[in-house]
KEGUVO-472200 format. One record per residue (C-alpha): residue number from 0; residue in three letters; chain; x, y, z. Coordinates in nm, 2 decimals. Each point is the difference from the previous one (the first is absolute). Layout:
PT  seq  type  mol  u  v  w
PT  NUM  Ala  A  X  Y  Z
...
This chain:
PT  seq  type  mol  u  v  w
PT  0  Met  A  0.00  -0.01  0.00
PT  1  Thr  A  0.12  0.35  -0.07
PT  2  Lys  A  0.08  0.23  0.29
PT  3  Thr  A  -0.21  0.27  0.02
PT  4  Thr  A  0.15  0.35  0.14
PT  5  Leu  A  -0.14  0.32  0.08
PT  6  Lys  A  0.19  0.32  -0.06
PT  7  Leu  A  -0.03  0.30  0.26
PT  8  Asp  A  0.00  0.36  -0.10
PT  9  Arg  A  0.21  0.25  0.18
PT  10  Pro  A  -0.17  0.27  0.20
PT  11  Gly  A  0.15  0.26  -0.27
PT  12  Gly  A  -0.11  -0.21  -0.29
PT  13  Gly  A  0.15  -0.25  -0.22
PT  14  Asn  A  0.05  -0.36  0.03
PT  15  Ser  A  0.24  -0.12  0.25
PT  16  Pro  A  0.24  -0.25  -0.11
PT  17  Ser  A  -0.07  -0.23  0.32
PT  18  His  A  -0.28  -0.22  0.00
PT  19  Gln  A  -0.18  -0.21  0.24
PT  20  Asp  A  -0.10  -0.37  -0.06
PT  21  Leu  A  -0.39  -0.09  0.03
PT  22  Tyr  A  0.10  -0.37  0.03
PT  23  Ala  A  0.31  -0.07  0.17
PT  24  Lys  A  0.14  -0.34  0.05
PT  25  Arg  A  0.02  -0.13  0.37
PT  26  Lys  A  0.33  0.07  0.16
PT  27  Gln  A  0.09  -0.29  0.25
PT  28  Ile  A  0.00  0.12  0.36
PT  29  Tyr  A  0.24  -0.20  0.22
PT  30  Pro  A  -0.12  0.14  0.38
PT  31  Lys  A  0.27  -0.04  0.25
PT  32  Leu  A  -0.10  -0.18  0.33
PT  33  Ala  A  -0.06  0.27  0.27
PT  34  His  A  0.07  -0.05  0.36
PT  35  Gly  A  -0.20  0.19  0.28
PT  36  Lys  A  -0.34  0.02  0.17
PT  37  Phe  A  -0.22  0.06  -0.30
PT  38  Arg  A  0.17  -0.30  -0.18
PT  39  Thr  A  -0.06  -0.21  0.30
PT  40  Val  A  -0.39  0.13  0.00
PT  41  Lys  A  -0.05  -0.08  -0.34
PT  42  Trp  A  0.17  -0.38  0.07
PT  43  Ile  A  -0.28  -0.02  0.29
PT  44  Val  A  -0.29  0.11  -0.22
PT  45  Met  A  0.09  -0.24  -0.29
PT  46  Ala  A  0.03  -0.28  0.25
PT  47  Val  A  -0.34  0.05  0.15
PT  48  Thr  A  -0.18  0.10  -0.31
PT  49  Leu  A  0.13  -0.31  -0.19
PT  50  Gly  A  -0.05  -0.21  0.30
PT  51  Val  A  -0.37  0.11  0.03
PT  52  Tyr  A  -0.06  -0.04  -0.38
PT  53  Tyr  A  0.15  -0.36  -0.01
PT  54  Ala  A  -0.13  -0.13  0.33
PT  55  Val  A  -0.37  0.13  0.02
PT  56  Pro  A  -0.17  -0.23  -0.22
PT  57  Trp  A  0.10  -0.28  0.21
PT  58  Ile  A  -0.12  0.11  0.29
PT  59  Arg  A  -0.33  -0.22  0.09
PT  60  Trp  A  -0.32  0.12  0.14
PT  61  Asp  A  -0.29  -0.26  0.08
PT  62  Arg  A  -0.35  0.12  -0.14
PT  63  Gly  A  -0.18  -0.34  -0.01
PT  64  Glu  A  -0.05  -0.25  -0.23
PT  65  Gly  A  -0.01  0.07  -0.38
PT  66  Ile  A  0.20  0.35  0.04
PT  67  Pro  A  0.35  0.07  -0.07
PT  68  Asp  A  0.19  -0.02  0.34
PT  69  Gln  A  0.24  0.27  -0.14
PT  70  Ala  A  0.03  0.31  0.20
PT  71  Val  A  0.02  0.24  -0.29
PT  72  Ile  A  -0.14  -0.10  -0.35
PT  73  Ala  A  -0.21  0.14  -0.28
PT  74  Asp  A  -0.20  -0.33  -0.05
PT  75  Phe  A  -0.17  0.03  -0.35
PT  76  Ala  A  -0.17  -0.34  0.04
PT  77  Ser  A  -0.22  0.14  0.31
PT  78  Glu  A  0.01  0.34  -0.14
PT  79  Lys  A  0.14  0.14  0.33
PT  80  Phe  A  0.29  0.18  0.14
PT  81  Tyr  A  0.14  -0.11  0.33
PT  82  Phe  A  0.26  0.19  0.23
PT  83  Phe  A  0.03  -0.18  0.33
PT  84  Phe  A  -0.33  0.05  0.19
PT  85  Ile  A  -0.15  0.25  -0.25
PT  86  Glu  A  -0.20  -0.14  -0.29
PT  87  Ile  A  -0.09  0.19  -0.33
PT  88  Trp  A  -0.29  -0.11  -0.24
PT  89  Pro  A  -0.03  0.13  -0.33
PT  90  Gln  A  -0.30  0.25  0.08
PT  91  Glu  A  0.25  0.15  0.28
PT  92  Ala  A  0.27  0.10  -0.25
PT  93  Tyr  A  -0.02  0.35  0.14
PT  94  Tyr  A  0.22  -0.10  0.30
PT  95  Leu  A  0.26  -0.07  -0.27
PT  96  Ala  A  -0.06  0.34  -0.14
PT  97  Gly  A  0.02  0.16  0.34
PT  98  Leu  A  0.33  -0.20  0.06
PT  99  Leu  A  0.16  0.13  -0.32
PT  100  Ile  A  -0.13  0.37  0.09
PT  101  Leu  A  0.17  -0.03  0.35
PT  102  Ala  A  0.31  -0.14  -0.17
PT  103  Ser  A  0.02  0.29  -0.22
PT  104  Leu  A  -0.06  0.24  0.27
PT  105  Ala  A  0.25  -0.16  0.21
PT  106  Leu  A  0.26  0.03  -0.29
PT  107  Phe  A  -0.12  0.38  -0.05
PT  108  Leu  A  0.07  0.06  0.38
PT  109  Val  A  0.34  -0.15  0.01
PT  110  Thr  A  0.10  0.19  -0.31
PT  111  Ser  A  -0.10  0.34  0.16
PT  112  Leu  A  0.20  -0.09  0.30
PT  113  Leu  A  0.31  -0.20  -0.16
PT  114  Gly  A  0.01  0.04  -0.37
PT  115  Arg  A  0.01  -0.31  -0.19
PT  116  Val  A  0.10  -0.23  0.29
PT  117  Trp  A  -0.24  -0.26  -0.14
PT  118  Cys  A  0.22  -0.03  -0.33
PT  119  Gly  A  0.31  -0.01  0.17
PT  120  Tyr  A  -0.07  -0.27  0.25
PT  121  Ala  A  -0.35  -0.19  -0.06
PT  122  Cys  A  -0.08  0.02  -0.37
PT  123  Pro  A  0.02  -0.36  -0.14
PT  124  Gln  A  0.22  0.11  -0.27
PT  125  Thr  A  0.23  0.16  0.22
PT  126  Val  A  0.01  -0.32  0.24
PT  127  Trp  A  0.05  -0.27  -0.27
PT  128  Thr  A  0.25  0.22  -0.18
PT  129  Asp  A  0.19  0.02  0.32
PT  130  Leu  A  -0.01  -0.38  0.05
PT  131  Tyr  A  0.13  -0.05  -0.37
PT  132  Ile  A  0.27  0.25  0.05
PT  133  Trp  A  0.10  -0.18  0.33
PT  134  Val  A  0.02  -0.31  -0.23
PT  135  Glu  A  0.21  0.16  -0.25
PT  136  Arg  A  0.25  0.14  0.24
PT  137  Ala  A  0.01  -0.38  0.12
PT  138  Phe  A  0.11  -0.13  -0.32
PT  139  Glu  A  0.19  0.31  -0.16
PT  140  Gly  A  0.11  0.20  0.28
PT  141  Asp  A  -0.05  0.36  0.09
PT  142  Arg  A  0.00  0.31  -0.24
PT  143  Ala  A  0.36  -0.01  -0.11
PT  144  Ala  A  0.00  -0.38  -0.05
PT  145  Arg  A  -0.33  -0.02  -0.22
PT  146  Met  A  0.15  0.31  -0.20
PT  147  Arg  A  0.32  -0.20  -0.08
PT  148  Leu  A  -0.19  -0.32  -0.09
PT  149  Asp  A  -0.23  0.15  -0.23
PT  150  Lys  A  0.30  0.13  -0.18
PT  151  Ala  A  0.19  -0.32  0.03
PT  152  Pro  A  0.03  -0.23  -0.29
PT  153  Leu  A  -0.24  -0.33  0.03
PT  154  Thr  A  0.16  -0.25  0.18
PT  155  Phe  A  -0.10  -0.30  0.23
PT  156  Asn  A  0.00  0.18  0.31
PT  157  Lys  A  -0.20  0.31  -0.18
PT  158  Leu  A  -0.25  -0.25  -0.13
PT  159  Trp  A  -0.06  -0.21  0.29
PT  160  Arg  A  -0.05  0.33  0.23
PT  161  Lys  A  -0.25  0.15  -0.26
PT  162  Val  A  -0.20  -0.34  -0.07
PT  163  Gly  A  -0.01  -0.07  0.37
PT  164  Lys  A  -0.14  0.35  0.09
PT  165  His  A  -0.27  -0.01  -0.26
PT  166  Ile  A  -0.10  -0.39  0.12
PT  167  Val  A  -0.03  0.15  0.35
PT  168  Trp  A  -0.23  0.31  -0.11
PT  169  Leu  A  -0.21  -0.24  -0.19
PT  170  Ile  A  -0.04  -0.22  0.31
PT  171  Ile  A  -0.10  0.31  0.19
PT  172  Ala  A  -0.25  0.12  -0.29
PT  173  Phe  A  -0.16  -0.34  0.02
PT  174  Trp  A  -0.03  0.00  0.40
PT  175  Thr  A  -0.18  0.34  -0.07
PT  176  Gly  A  -0.22  -0.11  -0.27
PT  177  Gly  A  -0.11  -0.33  0.18
PT  178  Ala  A  -0.04  0.21  0.34
PT  179  Phe  A  -0.25  0.24  -0.16
PT  180  Val  A  -0.19  -0.31  -0.16
PT  181  Leu  A  -0.05  -0.14  0.37
PT  182  Tyr  A  -0.19  0.32  0.09
PT  183  Trp  A  -0.28  -0.13  -0.24
PT  184  His  A  0.00  -0.36  0.06
PT  185  Asp  A  0.07  -0.25  0.31
PT  186  Ala  A  0.38  0.01  0.04
PT  187  Pro  A  0.06  -0.38  0.10
PT  188  Thr  A  -0.22  -0.11  -0.28
PT  189  Val  A  0.17  0.19  -0.28
PT  190  Ala  A  0.31  -0.08  0.14
PT  191  Arg  A  -0.06  -0.40  -0.01
PT  192  Gly  A  -0.14  0.02  -0.33
PT  193  Trp  A  0.21  0.27  -0.18
PT  194  Phe  A  0.28  -0.24  -0.12
PT  195  Ser  A  -0.23  -0.27  -0.10
PT  196  Gly  A  -0.23  0.22  -0.22
PT  197  Glu  A  -0.29  -0.01  0.25
PT  198  Ala  A  0.00  0.34  0.09
PT  199  Pro  A  -0.26  0.26  -0.17
PT  200  Leu  A  0.12  0.12  -0.33
PT  201  Ser  A  -0.04  0.34  0.10
PT  202  Ala  A  0.25  -0.08  0.28
PT  203  Tyr  A  0.26  -0.07  -0.28
PT  204  Trp  A  -0.09  0.31  -0.20
PT  205  Phe  A  0.03  0.25  0.28
PT  206  Ala  A  0.30  -0.13  0.14
PT  207  Gly  A  0.18  0.00  -0.33
PT  208  Ile  A  -0.10  0.36  -0.07
PT  209  Leu  A  0.12  0.11  0.37
PT  210  Thr  A  0.33  -0.19  -0.09
PT  211  Leu  A  0.04  0.18  -0.27
PT  212  Thr  A  -0.07  0.35  0.11
PT  213  Thr  A  0.19  -0.03  0.30
PT  214  Tyr  A  0.31  -0.13  -0.18
PT  215  Phe  A  0.00  0.29  -0.25
PT  216  Leu  A  -0.13  0.28  0.22
PT  217  Ala  A  0.25  -0.08  0.29
PT  218  Gly  A  0.29  -0.14  -0.20
PT  219  Met  A  -0.02  0.18  -0.31
PT  220  Met  A  -0.19  0.32  0.02
PT  221  Arg  A  0.07  0.12  0.35
PT  222  Glu  A  -0.02  0.39  0.02
PT  223  Gln  A  -0.17  0.02  -0.34
PT  224  Val  A  -0.33  -0.14  0.16
PT  225  Cys  A  0.01  0.28  0.27
PT  226  Thr  A  0.10  0.28  -0.25
PT  227  Tyr  A  -0.23  -0.09  -0.29
PT  228  Met  A  -0.26  -0.26  0.11
PT  229  Cys  A  -0.10  0.11  0.34
PT  230  Pro  A  -0.25  0.29  0.02
PT  231  Trp  A  0.07  0.08  0.37
PT  232  Pro  A  0.30  0.22  -0.06
PT  233  Arg  A  -0.22  0.22  -0.19
PT  234  Ile  A  -0.29  0.01  0.24
PT  235  Gln  A  0.22  0.02  0.31
PT  236  Gly  A  0.08  0.37  -0.09
PT  237  Ala  A  -0.32  0.10  0.06
PT  238  Leu  A  -0.03  -0.16  0.35
PT  239  Thr  A  0.33  0.14  0.15
PT  240  Asp  A  0.10  0.35  0.06
PT  241  Glu  A  0.29  0.21  0.13
PT  242  His  A  -0.07  -0.14  0.37
PT  243  Ala  A  0.04  -0.36  -0.10
PT  244  Leu  A  0.29  -0.20  0.10
PT  245  Asn  A  0.21  -0.09  -0.30
PT  246  Val  A  0.34  -0.17  -0.06
PT  247  Thr  A  0.17  0.34  -0.07
PT  248  Tyr  A  0.37  0.13  -0.07
PT  249  Arg  A  0.07  0.29  0.22
PT  250  Tyr  A  0.14  0.24  -0.25
PT  251  Asp  A  0.03  0.27  0.25
PT  252  Arg  A  0.25  -0.20  0.19
PT  253  Gly  A  0.17  -0.21  -0.29
PT  254  Glu  A  0.06  0.29  -0.26
PT  255  Pro  A  0.24  0.08  -0.13
PT  256  Arg  A  0.11  -0.34  -0.04
PT  257  Gly  A  0.34  -0.17  -0.14
PT  258  Pro  A  0.27  -0.24  0.07
PT  259  Lys  A  0.18  0.07  0.36
PT  260  Arg  A  0.36  0.00  0.04
PT  261  Lys  A  0.12  -0.06  0.35
PT  262  Ser  A  0.19  0.33  0.02
PT  263  Glu  A  -0.33  0.19  -0.08
PT  264  Asp  A  -0.21  0.12  0.26
PT  265  Trp  A  -0.39  0.00  -0.01
PT  266  Ser  A  -0.04  0.39  0.05
PT  267  Glu  A  -0.07  0.07  -0.38
PT  268  Arg  A  -0.15  -0.30  -0.12
PT  269  Gly  A  -0.31  -0.22  0.05
PT  270  Asp  A  0.00  -0.34  0.17
PT  271  Cys  A  -0.07  -0.19  -0.32
PT  272  Ile  A  0.34  -0.15  -0.12
PT  273  Asp  A  -0.16  -0.11  -0.33
PT  274  Cys  A  0.09  -0.36  0.07
PT  275  Asp  A  -0.30  -0.13  -0.20
PT  276  Gln  A  -0.10  -0.28  0.27
PT  277  Cys  A  -0.34  0.12  0.01
PT  278  Val  A  -0.03  -0.05  -0.38
PT  279  Gln  A  0.19  -0.35  0.02
PT  280  Val  A  -0.27  -0.14  0.25
PT  281  Cys  A  -0.30  0.16  -0.16
PT  282  Pro  A  -0.19  -0.31  -0.15
PT  283  Met  A  -0.16  0.26  -0.25
PT  284  Gly  A  0.33  0.11  -0.10
PT  285  Ile  A  -0.07  0.40  0.07
PT  286  Asp  A  0.18  0.25  0.16
PT  287  Ile  A  -0.21  0.12  0.32
PT  288  Arg  A  0.21  0.35  0.00
PT  289  Asp  A  -0.18  0.09  -0.32
PT  290  Gly  A  -0.33  0.05  0.22
PT  291  Ala  A  -0.35  -0.13  -0.02
PT  292  Gln  A  -0.02  -0.24  -0.28
PT  293  Leu  A  -0.27  -0.24  -0.13
PT  294  Glu  A  0.21  -0.30  0.01
PT  295  Cys  A  0.11  0.04  0.39
PT  296  Ile  A  -0.17  -0.29  0.19
PT  297  His  A  0.11  0.13  0.34
PT  298  Cys  A  0.16  -0.32  0.09
PT  299  Ala  A  0.26  0.21  0.21
PT  300  Leu  A  0.29  -0.21  -0.08
PT  301  Cys  A  0.15  0.31  -0.11
PT  302  Ile  A  0.00  0.15  0.37
PT  303  Asp  A  0.19  -0.34  0.12
PT  304  Ala  A  0.27  0.03  -0.29
PT  305  Cys  A  0.04  0.40  0.09
PT  306  Asp  A  0.00  -0.05  0.38
PT  307  Ala  A  0.26  -0.27  -0.05
PT  308  Met  A  0.22  0.25  -0.20
PT  309  Met  A  -0.05  0.27  0.25
PT  310  Lys  A  0.11  -0.18  0.29
PT  311  Arg  A  0.31  -0.11  -0.22
PT  312  Val  A  0.08  0.38  -0.06
PT  313  Gly  A  -0.06  0.11  0.34
PT  314  Arg  A  -0.33  0.22  -0.08
PT  315  Pro  A  -0.33  -0.04  0.17
PT  316  Thr  A  -0.26  -0.24  -0.14
PT  317  Gly  A  -0.31  0.09  -0.17
PT  318  Leu  A  0.08  0.19  -0.30
PT  319  Ile  A  -0.22  -0.21  -0.18
PT  320  Ala  A  -0.31  -0.07  0.23
PT  321  Tyr  A  -0.36  0.01  0.02
PT  322  Asp  A  -0.09  0.34  0.02
PT  323  Thr  A  -0.27  0.26  -0.14
PT  324  Asp  A  0.04  0.25  -0.26
PT  325  Val  A  -0.08  0.30  0.22
PT  326  Ala  A  0.26  -0.09  0.26
PT  327  Val  A  0.26  -0.04  -0.29
PT  328  Glu  A  -0.12  0.36  -0.14
PT  329  Ala  A  0.03  0.14  0.35
PT  330  Arg  A  0.34  -0.09  0.05
PT  331  Ala  A  0.12  0.09  -0.31
PT  332  Ala  A  -0.15  0.34  0.07
PT  333  Lys  A  0.18  0.00  0.35
PT  334  Val  A  -0.33  -0.01  0.19
PT  335  Gln  A  -0.10  -0.26  0.27
PT  336  Pro  A  -0.18  -0.27  -0.18
PT  337  Pro  A  -0.36  -0.06  0.12
PT  338  Lys  A  -0.09  -0.32  0.20
PT  339  Tyr  A  -0.15  -0.28  -0.17
PT  340  Arg  A  -0.34  0.03  -0.05
PT  341  Leu  A  -0.18  -0.34  0.05
PT  342  Ile  A  -0.34  0.13  0.03
PT  343  Arg  A  -0.10  0.17  -0.31
PT  344  Met  A  -0.32  0.06  -0.19
PT  345  Arg  A  0.05  -0.31  -0.24
PT  346  Thr  A  0.10  -0.23  0.28
PT  347  Ile  A  -0.30  0.08  0.20
PT  348  Leu  A  -0.21  -0.05  -0.29
PT  349  Tyr  A  0.14  -0.34  -0.10
PT  350  Thr  A  0.01  -0.11  0.35
PT  351  Ala  A  -0.39  0.09  0.05
PT  352  Leu  A  -0.11  -0.18  -0.33
PT  353  Ile  A  0.21  -0.32  0.12
PT  354  Ala  A  -0.18  0.03  0.34
PT  355  Ala  A  -0.33  0.05  -0.14
PT  356  Ile  A  -0.02  -0.27  -0.25
PT  357  Gly  A  0.23  -0.24  0.22
PT  358  Gly  A  -0.28  0.06  0.25
PT  359  Leu  A  -0.29  -0.08  -0.25
PT  360  Met  A  0.17  -0.30  -0.11
PT  361  Leu  A  0.06  -0.13  0.36
PT  362  Phe  A  -0.36  0.09  0.10
PT  363  Gly  A  -0.13  -0.17  -0.31
PT  364  Leu  A  0.20  -0.34  0.06
PT  365  Ser  A  -0.07  -0.01  0.37
PT  366  Thr  A  -0.40  0.04  -0.08
PT  367  Lys  A  0.01  -0.22  -0.30
PT  368  Ala  A  -0.29  -0.22  -0.01
PT  369  Thr  A  0.04  -0.37  -0.06
PT  370  Phe  A  -0.30  -0.06  -0.18
PT  371  Glu  A  -0.16  0.17  -0.33
PT  372  Leu  A  -0.34  -0.01  -0.16
PT  373  Asn  A  -0.03  0.08  -0.36
PT  374  Leu  A  -0.32  0.00  -0.22
PT  375  Leu  A  -0.03  0.00  -0.37
PT  376  Lys  A  -0.38  0.05  -0.13
PT  377  Asp  A  -0.09  -0.17  -0.36
PT  378  Arg  A  -0.01  0.27  -0.27
PT  379  Ser  A  -0.15  -0.19  -0.28
PT  380  Pro  A  -0.28  -0.06  0.08
PT  381  Pro  A  -0.03  0.22  0.29
PT  382  Phe  A  -0.30  -0.20  0.11
PT  383  Val  A  -0.22  -0.30  -0.07
PT  384  Arg  A  -0.36  -0.02  0.02
PT  385  Leu  A  -0.11  -0.32  0.12
PT  386  Ser  A  -0.31  -0.22  -0.05
PT  387  Asp  A  -0.17  0.12  0.33
PT  388  Gly  A  0.06  0.35  -0.10
PT  389  Asp  A  0.27  0.07  0.25
PT  390  Ile  A  0.31  0.17  -0.12
PT  391  Gln  A  0.36  -0.16  0.05
PT  392  Asn  A  0.32  0.17  0.00
PT  393  Gly  A  0.33  -0.21  0.00
PT  394  Tyr  A  0.34  0.10  0.17
PT  395  Thr  A  0.33  -0.16  0.03
PT  396  Leu  A  0.10  -0.02  0.39
PT  397  Lys  A  0.38  0.04  0.04
PT  398  Leu  A  0.14  -0.10  0.34
PT  399  Val  A  0.34  0.09  0.07
PT  400  Asn  A  0.17  -0.18  0.33
PT  401  Lys  A  0.34  0.14  0.09
PT  402  Asn  A  0.04  -0.23  0.27
PT  403  Thr  A  0.22  -0.31  0.02
PT  404  Lys  A  -0.30  -0.19  0.12
PT  405  Pro  A  -0.35  -0.11  -0.18
PT  406  Arg  A  -0.29  0.17  0.13
PT  407  Thr  A  -0.41  -0.08  0.00
PT  408  Val  A  -0.17  0.33  -0.04
PT  409  Ser  A  -0.36  0.10  0.01
PT  410  Val  A  -0.13  0.21  -0.29
PT  411  Ser  A  -0.31  0.22  0.05
PT  412  Val  A  -0.20  0.20  -0.25
PT  413  Lys  A  -0.24  0.26  0.08
PT  414  Gly  A  -0.19  0.18  -0.23
PT  415  Pro  A  -0.38  0.04  -0.13
PT  416  Glu  A  -0.29  -0.21  0.12
PT  417  Gly  A  -0.07  -0.32  -0.15
PT  418  Leu  A  0.42  -0.06  -0.04
PT  419  Ser  A  0.10  -0.35  -0.11
PT  420  Val  A  0.35  -0.11  -0.03
PT  421  Lys  A  0.15  -0.30  -0.18
PT  422  Val  A  0.39  -0.10  0.01
PT  423  Ile  A  0.08  -0.22  -0.30
PT  424  Gly  A  0.18  -0.32  0.11
PT  425  Leu  A  -0.12  0.03  0.37
PT  426  Pro  A  -0.32  -0.18  0.14
PT  427  His  A  -0.22  0.22  0.22
PT  428  Asp  A  -0.33  0.17  0.03
PT  429  Asp  A  -0.11  0.31  -0.17
PT  430  Ala  A  0.12  0.23  0.28
PT  431  Ser  A  0.16  0.31  0.04
PT  432  Ser  A  0.32  -0.14  0.19
PT  433  Phe  A  0.22  -0.31  -0.07
PT  434  Glu  A  0.33  -0.14  0.12
PT  435  Val  A  0.27  -0.05  -0.25
PT  436  Pro  A  0.39  -0.15  0.08
PT  437  Val  A  0.27  0.21  -0.13
PT  438  Ala  A  0.35  -0.15  -0.05
PT  439  Ala  A  0.32  0.10  0.18
PT  440  His  A  0.16  0.30  -0.15
PT  441  Gly  A  -0.17  0.01  -0.33
PT  442  Val  A  -0.29  0.12  -0.19
PT  443  Asp  A  -0.32  -0.17  -0.03
PT  444  Arg  A  -0.31  0.08  -0.23
PT  445  Tyr  A  -0.33  -0.06  0.00
PT  446  Arg  A  -0.29  0.04  -0.25
PT  447  Val  A  -0.30  0.15  0.20
PT  448  Leu  A  -0.36  0.06  -0.14
PT  449  Val  A  -0.21  0.27  0.19
PT  450  Ser  A  -0.38  0.04  -0.11
PT  451  Ala  A  -0.27  0.19  0.12
PT  452  Pro  A  -0.35  0.12  -0.14
PT  453  Glu  A  0.00  0.24  -0.28
PT  454  Thr  A  -0.06  0.36  0.10
PT  455  Gly  A  0.18  0.18  -0.29
PT  456  Lys  A  0.24  0.18  0.21
PT  457  Thr  A  0.38  -0.02  0.07
PT  458  Glu  A  0.08  -0.10  0.37
PT  459  Ser  A  0.31  -0.07  0.23
PT  460  Leu  A  0.11  -0.34  0.13
PT  461  Asp  A  0.23  -0.02  0.31
PT  462  Phe  A  0.22  -0.29  0.01
PT  463  Ala  A  0.16  -0.08  0.33
PT  464  Val  A  0.26  -0.28  0.05
PT  465  Thr  A  0.08  -0.09  0.37
PT  466  Asp  A  0.29  -0.24  0.12
PT  467  Leu  A  -0.18  -0.23  0.23
PT  468  Glu  A  0.30  -0.06  0.20
PT  469  Thr  A  0.15  0.35  0.04
PT  470  Gly  A  -0.34  0.21  -0.04
PT  471  Glu  A  0.20  0.22  -0.30
PT  472  Thr  A  -0.25  0.14  -0.22
PT  473  Val  A  0.04  0.19  -0.34
PT  474  Thr  A  -0.29  0.12  -0.18
PT  475  Asn  A  -0.06  0.12  -0.37
PT  476  Arg  A  -0.30  0.15  -0.16
PT  477  Val  A  -0.11  -0.05  -0.37
PT  478  Ser  A  -0.32  0.10  -0.21
PT  479  Phe  A  -0.28  -0.20  -0.06
PT  480  Met  A  -0.23  0.06  -0.31
PT  481  Arg  A  -0.38  -0.12  0.05
PT  482  Gly  A  -0.10  0.00  -0.36
PT  483  Gly  A  -0.10  0.28  -0.23
PT  484  Glu  A  0.09  0.07  -0.36
C-alpha cells in the first residue's frame, strides 16, 4: 500500500518541506523493568486480578437439584445469571444495567480523583500486557538484552527464546479464553469434556476467539490498543480537571534540564539530568516530560525510575509524582500551591449518584419477590360465545417460582357475578378458585378459561396466587370482555 502523507503549511504561507505521516509503522517498544513502590503495587494488582479471573468459575455454590452449583455463572440453559446468593432472571435485566451504570460512575469518580489510574493498574489490557512482558523478560532478558537479541542474526539461542516466548503467550491466551467460557457453562463439566469433544460448540468458538485476541492484543499490539482502539483516553479528558491527581513531571523543579557533571552545582539548573530513565521504563514509549498526553496510562513506573535516579544523584525524590496542574503552576509562579481538593462539585455529584443508584439496587434486591404471576389474554378471538349464551375469555397463566423448592399455590379469580373458571388439564369443579403445583426454580404455564353471562361490557378480573405454605400472595388484573360487537 502506498504511504499517504500530509503536508503542513507554514503560518506565513507556502508548503513546509517537512511532512507528517498519517499512517506510521509501529515502533517496537522495549520497556525496562522498574523497581519501586508503584511497580510493586502493579505486581500485586496483576496477581489479584488474574487470580480472581481464573479462580472464580471454580467456586461452588449449592442451589439445589437441577441448578448449576457454580457461584458465578451466566447460565443460558436456564436463562438466568447467578452471582453467589444473587439470582437475576431475564425480566430483571435492569439490575445488570444498574451494575453497569454503577461501574461507569465509579470509573468517573476515580478518574476525577486520580486520573487514568484504572488504565495503569486494573484495565484487562494493562494486566495481560504486564504478564506478557514479564514472560518476555523471562525468555529474552531486560530492555538492553531484548534489543540486542532482536538485532542479532538468527541462531539457535535466538530461535528457542523467541519460540518459547510465543508458546507461553499462546498458553496464557488459551487459559484466558478458556476461563472466559467457564463463566457461561458449568466449569467442571466443560473441563471434563473439553479434550474429548463433548463440550458445547459455543465453548470452543468463544475460547478460540479470546485466545487469538489475547495473544495479539497483549503480545503484538499492546500500546496501540490504548492509543487507537480504546475510547477511554478521549472520554476521560471531559471527566478530569486541573484539581485531579495525575502522573506529572514537575517542570517548575526539573527545568532547565541537562546532563550533570560532578563538578557542577545545582544552583543554575533543574533537577532533571536528562537520563531518559522515565522513557525507558514507559510501556507506552512516551516522555512524561512532554506534558499531558493521550498515550499516558498513568502506570507511574516513571515515578519509580525517576525516584531511583534522584536518590543516586543526591536530590529529593518526587520530580515526577502524582500532582495537580494547579499545584505545578502555582510553584512555577513562586506561589504557595493550594491543598489537594478531594471534595469538589464533580466528586460530590458522582458520589451522590453512586449512593442513590446503589441504594435503589440494594433495596430492590432485598425486597425482591420469590414468586411472580403473569397473565396473557387471548386476542384472536377476544372472546367466544358459548351454546348457553355465556361469554368465554381465554388466558395464559404463567407462574414464576424463583425458589429452589416446589410449591403448591391457590389461584383465585374475582370478577363479575356468575363467573365460572376452568383450567385445561386439571380436573376440578367450575369454581372461582383452584390449586396447582409449581415446579422448583422454573416457570409453569396453565391455560385458563373464564366464562360469565353476556352483558356487552368490558370488566376486570383479579387473579390472586397464594403460596399455601408461606402465605406469600401476588395479584394481577386483566380485562374480561362480556360480549358485544
